[in-house]
N, C-alpha and C positions, 0 to 999 in steps of 0.2 A: 705776684712771686710766686703764685700756684700756679699761672701759667707755664712755670721753671724752676719746676719743684729741685732739680740737679743741680741751678745754679747754688754756689753759694754766695749770698747777699755779705757783705760784710758793712762797707759803711753805706749812710745815705746822708745822700749834699743836697740842698734845694737853695734857690736864687734866694736874697732875701733883701737888696737893697735897692731894687727895684731900676738896675745899668741897660736890663733887655732893650726891648723895643727896636724901632729902626739905626736906632744910633749903631747900634750892635754893630752897622754894615759899613759905618766906616772904619777903617782900619791906618786911621795914621797913629801917634803918640801921644798924643794927646787922650785918644779916645780908650784905646786898649789899655791902656797903665792903669788905670782903677779899676777895672776890670782885672786885672792879671793878679794886682795887689790883694783886690777886694777874694777871689778867688782860693790865693794863697793860704789867709787867711782862715776862709772860711775849712780849708783844710786843714789845717795844723788842729782845728779846733773839734771839727773829728775823730780826725789820728788819736786827740787827748780825749773824749768820750768816749773809745776802745771800739772790738769789733761788734754790729748786732746793736749799735746805742740806736732809738730810734723804730722798730723797726715793729717791736709791739703798738704801738701807734696808732703804725702807716698800717696794720693789717682789722682794726676797730675803723677807718675811715667810711670803707663800705656803708656798713653801719648806719653811719650818719647821715645819711642819703636816701636809704631806706624808707619809701612810702609803703603805707600800705595806705 
């Protein structure tokens, strides 16, 4: 976010269900349909939370991994 200060970041969406991996290279309907439905559900959730939700927590992540 700091690398692109002029971008109007609105929504933060992350994969949560573990559908990733090599199965994403299988483009049959039985593989892609669950991914599409999960993406639609997660998009609805993100829109319901509203713009900017989650970005405050995201800004704190680098501090959590900082070693002294």
